[in-house]
N, C-alpha and C positions, 0 to 999 in steps of 0.2 A: 349360560352355565354349561352348554354342551361341550365347548372346547376345553374348558378347565377340567371337566369330567374325563374327557378323552385323554388329556395329558397325564392325569393322575393314573389312569389305567395303564398307559404306556409305561410309566416308570415302575408300576407294580409288576407288570409283565416282565420287564427287564431284570428285576431282582428275583423273581420266582422261577424263571426258566433256568435250568442248569446250563444250557448253552445259549448265551445271549445273542440275539440277532445283531447284525452289523448295521451301523448308521451310514455307511459310505454311499456316496453318489456324486453326481456332478450335474451342472445345469447347462443346457443349450441356450445360448443367447446370441445367435447369429443375426436375428432380425428383430421384429417388433414384439416377439414373444420370448419370455425368459422362463424356461420350464425345467424342473428338476426330474431326474431319473435316478432311482435308487437300486443298489445292487441286488436286492431281494425281488425286484420286478415291480414294486409299487412306485408311484410317481406323483408329481405335483405337490410334494410337501417335503419338509425335512423332519427328522425324528428326534433330535436332541438339541433344543426342545422341539416338540411337534408344532410346526408352523406351515401355513400355506405357502407354496412356491410354484404358482402357475400364473405368471404376471403378464400384463398387457396394458399399455403399449410400451415401446422402447423406453427404458429408464424408469418405468413405473414400479412401484411396490404394491400396486393394487392387483387383486387376484380374481380369478374366474372359477377355479375348482379348488376345493380344499384337499382332495385326494383322488387318486385313480389307481386301478389295478386290473390285472388279468384274472378272469374266472374260466375254468375249464371243467367239463364233465363228459363222461362217455360210458358206454356199456360194453363189456367184454363178451366173448363168445358163450360164456356160461350164464350170462344175464346179470352179472354183478355190476353195480354202479361204482364208478370211480369219480371223485370230485376233488378239485384243488381250487382254492380261491384265496384272495388276500383283501384285507380292508385297511384297518389302522394299526395292526399288530397288537391291539390290546388283549386279544384272546390268544394269539399265537401266530405262527408262521407256517404256511404250507409251501412257500417257495424259498429257496436258498441259493446264494450265488454259487456258480460253478457248474461244470459239466458232470454228467453221470459216468460212472465207471462201467466196466464190461458187464457187471452184474445188475446194472441199473440203480446203483446206490451212490451216495455222496456223503462223505464223512465231514466232520466239523473242521478238521485241519485243512483239508483240501478246499472247503468252502471259504475258509478265512483267507487263503491265498488269492482266490478269485473274487473277493468282495471289493470290487473296483468297477467303476464305469470309465472306460477309456474315451478320451476326447481328442479330436483332431480338427484342424481348419484347412480350408483350401489354400490359404496363404502359406501355411507350413509345408504343404505338399509341393507348391510351386517353388518355394525356396529350395527344397530338397531336390527337385527335378532339375533345377538350374545349376547344381553343383556337378562338376565333372568327376572329381575324385573324392569319394566319401570316406569319412573316418568317424570315430566316436565323438570327436569334439565338434564337428560341423554338421552332424545329423540331428535334427530337432528331436528332443526327448520323446514327444508324442509318437513319432514315427519309429524311433529306435525301440521303444518298449511295447509297440503294438503286438497283441497276442495272435499273430499269424502263425500258421502251422510251422513248427520246427525252428522258430526264431530263438536263437541262443541268447538274445538280449531282452527277451520278453520279461516284463516286470508286473507283478500283481500288487495287492494291497501292501502299503508300507514299503514299496520297492523290493519286495521279496521276489527272487527269480522264479519264473514259471516254466514248467516243462510242458510245452504245448505240443501234444502228440497228434491229435486229430485235427480235422478242419475246424477252425474257430473263426476269428475275425477275418473278413475278406481282404485280399490284397491284390495288387497288380503284379502278376508273376512274369517278369520280363524274360527270364530264361526258360520258363515252362517246366521247371523241375518239381513244382509243387511245394517248395519250401520258401518261407518268407525270409529274404536276405536284404535288409535295409541298406547295408554297406555296399551292396551291388546296385543300388539305385532303385530298389523296389519300395513301394509305398502303399498305405491303406487305400482300399478301393471303396468309394462311397459316392453317393449322389449329394448334390447341394454344395453350399459354401462352408458348411461346418457340420460335424456329426458326432454322435456318441455311439459307443458299442459296448454291450455287456451280455453276459450269459447267466441264466438261472434255470433251476430245475425243481421239480416238485417231490423228490424223494430224498431229501436231505436229512439233517440231524433230528428234525421234528416235523410233524404234520398235524399241528394242533390248532389251526384256525377253523377248519371244518370238521376235523377228526374223521374225515372220510378216508377211503382207500386211495392212495396216490395213483396217478396214471403212469408214473415213471416216464415223464416226457422232459426233454431238454429244449430250452427256448433260446435262440440266438436273436438278440434284439438290437436294432439300430434306429436311432432318431436322427433326423437331419432337416435342415432348412436352407432357404435361399434368401439372399439379400440383393434385391434387384430394383428397388424403388417402384414396385408394382404391387398388386394385391397378393402376390405370392409371399410378400414379406409378413403376411398375417397367417402363415401356415407353418406347422411343424408336422413332418411325416414320421410315422412309426411303422417299421418293417420288422415283422416277427416271423422267424422260421421255427416251426414246431417239429421236433424230431421224436418219434416213438421209439423208445429203447426198453420197452416193457417185456418183450417176448410174447405179447398178446396183440391180437387184431381187435380194433375198436370199431363199433358202429354207433350211429346216432351221436357223434361227438359234437359238442357245442363249445364255441369260443365266444367269450363276452368281455366287454369293457365295462367295469363297474366304476362309477364316479360319484363324488359328493359335490354337487354344484353349489357355488356361493358367490354371487356377483356383488351384492350389497350386504346382505345378511341372509341366513338360510330361510328366514320367514318371507323374504322378498323375492325369491328366485322361482320362476315358473319354468315349465318345460313344454316343448312342442316336438313334433316329429315330421320330417320330410321324407316320405318313402321313396320318391323318385331319386333323391340324392343320397339315400341311405344315411341320413343326417339326423342325429339326435341333438336338439337345440335347447339352449338355456337362455333366458332373457329376464329382465327385471320387471317386477310387478308395478314399479313406480318409476316415472321419468324424472321427477324432481320432488323436492320435499323429503319426507321421511316415511318409512314404513313402521311396522309394529315395534321394531327395535331401534327406531330413530335412524341416524346415519352413523354406523359404527366407525370407529377410528380406522383409517386405512382403506375404507370401502369406497367404491365409486359414488360420486355425488350426483349432480345434475347430468342427465342424458348418458346413462351408463351404456356399455357395449353389450353385444350379444355374442355368444360363442356356441361351438358345437363340435361333435365328433362324427366323422363321416367314414364309413367303411368303403375303401377304394378297391380292395381285392379280397375276395373270400373264396373258399372252396366251392367249385361249381361254376365260377365265372368262365365265360368263353362261349364258343358256339353261337347260339342265337341271341345271347344277351347276358345281362347281369342277374344274378340270383338275388331275390329280395332278402331284406333283413329277416331273420327268424322271429325275433321278438324285441319289443322295446317296452320296458316296464319300469316302475319305480316302487320303492317301499319306504316306509316311514321309520324314523328312529323311535320306535315304541314296541311294546310286546303284542300288538294286535295281529289279526290275521294277515294284514299287509305290513307287518313290522319286521324287525331285525331277524334274519334267519339264524337258526340255532342247531341245525342238523344237516348232514350231507344232502338229504332229500330236499330240504328247503332251499339250500343254495342252488341245487339243480333245478328246482321248480321255477325259481325266478328267471332262469335261462330258457324256460319253456312257457312263459306267460302264465304261470300258475302261482296261486297264493300259498301261504304256509300250510293250509289244510289240504292242499292238493287240488282244489277246485280251479278250473280255468278262469282267468280274468274275463269279465263280461262287460259289455256296454249295451245298455237298453235290452238286457236279457239275452244277448247273443255273445258267444265266445269270440274274443278278439285277441290278436297277437300284439297289437300296438295299443297301449293303454290311452294314448292321446292321438289317435287317428293317424292319417298319413299326409294330410294337407295343412301346413301351418298357416295358410291364408284363409282357411275356413274357420272362423272364430268359434264355431260350435265344436271343433275338433281339437282345440288347444285348451290349456288349463283356464284360459279366460283373461281378457283385458279389462274386466270390470272388477276393480280391486275392492274386495269386501272383507279382507282379513288375511291372516297369515296363510301362506301356501303350504306350510308344514315343513318339517325337517326331512327332506327327501334325499334318497340316493337313487341313481338311475342304473339300469342294467340293459345294455344293448347287445344282443347275441346273434350269432349266425344261425342259419338253418343247420340241421343235423348233417354230418358228413362222416365218411369212413376214413380211418387212419390205421392202416395195417402196420404190423411190426416192421421197424427200420425204415418206414416211409416218412416223408417230410411234406409239410404244407406251409405255404407262405400266406400270411394275412397282413394286409396293410391298411392302416387307418390314418386319418389326418385330424389334427386339432386345428380348428379354424376360428377366427375372431373378426369382428367388425366394430369399429369405434362409433359408427354413425347410427346404430340401431335405435338407441334410446329405450325407454320403457313404456309401459302402459300409461295413458291411453294412446300415445303417439308412436307406438312400436312400428318400426320399418325394418323388415327382414330382407329386403332386396339386396342390400349391401353384403349381408352374410351369404346369400345365395351366390353372389358374384365371386366372393372369396372361395366358396366351396367349389364352384365350377372351375375356377382357376386351379385349385388343388387337383381336381380330376384331370384337367388338361395337361398340366405340367407333369403329373405322375406318368401319364401315358406317352408323353413326348418331352422328356427333360431338355431344358435349355443347355447350350454349351457350357463347359466349365469356365469359370472366371480365371483370367490370368494365364491361360494356356493357348487357346485358339479362338477366343470369343470377343476380343476387344474390337469395338467399332472405331478403332483408330490405330494406325501403325506408324510409329515414328512421327506422330503429329500430323500425318498427311491426310487422314480420312476422319471426317466428323459427320455424325448422323444426329439429326434433331428435327423437331422437338420430341421429348419423351417425358410425359405422355404426348401422343400426337392426336390431333383432332381432325384435320383435313388432309394435309399433304406432308409426307415424310421427305426430308431433304437430306441428300448425301453429297457432301462437298469433298473436293480433292480427288475426284475420280480421274481415270485415265482411259485412253482409247481401248475399246473392247470390253469395258467393265459392264457387269450385269448385277442388278439388285433383285432379289427374289424374296417375297414375303409369304410365309406359310402360317397356317393356324396350328394349334397345339396337337392336332391329329396328323400333321405332316403334309396336308394338302396345300398346294400353292394357291394363294388367293389374290396376289397382285405381283407385278413385275415391271421393270423398266430397264432400259439399256442406255449406254453412253451415246450422246447425240451431238457431239462436237464441242461441248463446254465441260468445265470441271464439275458441274452440278447436275445431279440426277434427281428428278422430282417424281415421287411415287404417290398418286392419288389414293387415299384410303378412306374417303368420306363415306363410302357406301358399306364399309365393313361394320359388323356389329361390335359393340364394346367388348373388349377382351384382351388377352395376352397373345402376342404374335412373335414369331422368330424372323429376324431380318438377316439375310446372308448377302454379303458383298463379295463378288469374285472378279479378279482381274488377272493379269499375267503373273503377278507375284504369288497369288494364292487366294484363299477364301477366309474371311473372318465373319463372325456372327454374334448376335446377342438378341435379347428380347426387348420388345417395346410394348407399351400399353396403349391401345386405341381407346380414347375417351368418346 
């Protein structure tokens, strides 16, 4: 009944609000994940009708999360609390599409123009870069309408022309003038093999999800993924730039990802937390058979996957190491003390490991920030693999530690959605594969592989071939020439193996001593350098 009830509320909200929120969004489906992002900043679902859209694996209609969204809170210099959050839109909307104006506001007409998620692929960029003379007919529409600063061809919702005044969607500025000019050969700047970009703010036409004081922040968001036939195919990255346009300096600011996990059914989904990887995990309470709700239509059946959200970059990272997650909590879909939040203080509290009554969450009588521990392999610290009933209709909240964000300052926060098809459920749960995917997500983020189709093919005019991939013992490079060198590096950029031309057209690089993981292979000869990634099994 939960989903029917949610849908009814959504339709009721749409008819009672004077300024209806926008349903627009787009999905990123470049690899094994197919995930929706919406122009209001919420994600992993559609709105008309409300349906889950966080699918895994490739081509599947089975999902992992019912919904996800950003939560923010902060305290200003006068001690006032500011809170912005989003859930299912049944209560309202704190976030609206579009950038803030000079006064820190966003009207409905402007928001309507920006109610779009822009989508681009590496193939479209490569096609554009291969053209010598660009015009309106031979420029891919995704590149022509990209909302880069000053682009006279930028298009918003319904192909309405956009006046892009400030710095918005990133682009490769070939002539260095700061203006996006696609007919001069410029193109969107993004990582991965496909990407989405959108902008949303928390001081739009309404602020009626939390009814708190808005922060007047603007968020530039990008989602991207890689398709490389390695574990990176099970990762989608989310890169958020948060800009303070309030005229206020904030302290103790929190950024959180709220999610509604649902692998088989909400009663069958348990959670765990890996503090070392800053990874909030969801997994199935049952490996086969059925849970309290049976096996719902469209749900994973036997041996379901596991998934998680990992913070890769948060304020304070750098220097001696990484900042721990501030809190990882959950609440239930009920009116209890650990139930649905109904005030700004309660939303803020869940980002600080506090219950609705303000008390800190405790474990064995001690205050804790992580409601399910920090070691998912310690069965006493997870929700448990002894299946004895429904896990409950939970939502998770994973938040950063407090940080300062002064007026006009910006912060980057990056997280990854990761999944593993081999995890299974209780009692045979195996999270080692999910750890491998999460480690790959970290490694690739800090050392991105070369772009596909530009300078990273491990074959030039059919003359060079590199195999096998995945590789177990020896990597073979065929078609080499005198003076050629092959260098293998890990995802942190350190050289871990190399070999040189020795008189034959084949170079063999022993890799059997390397740990399992993703590596970059670079082949260099008199013609130049080409590179790609290979997986060591």
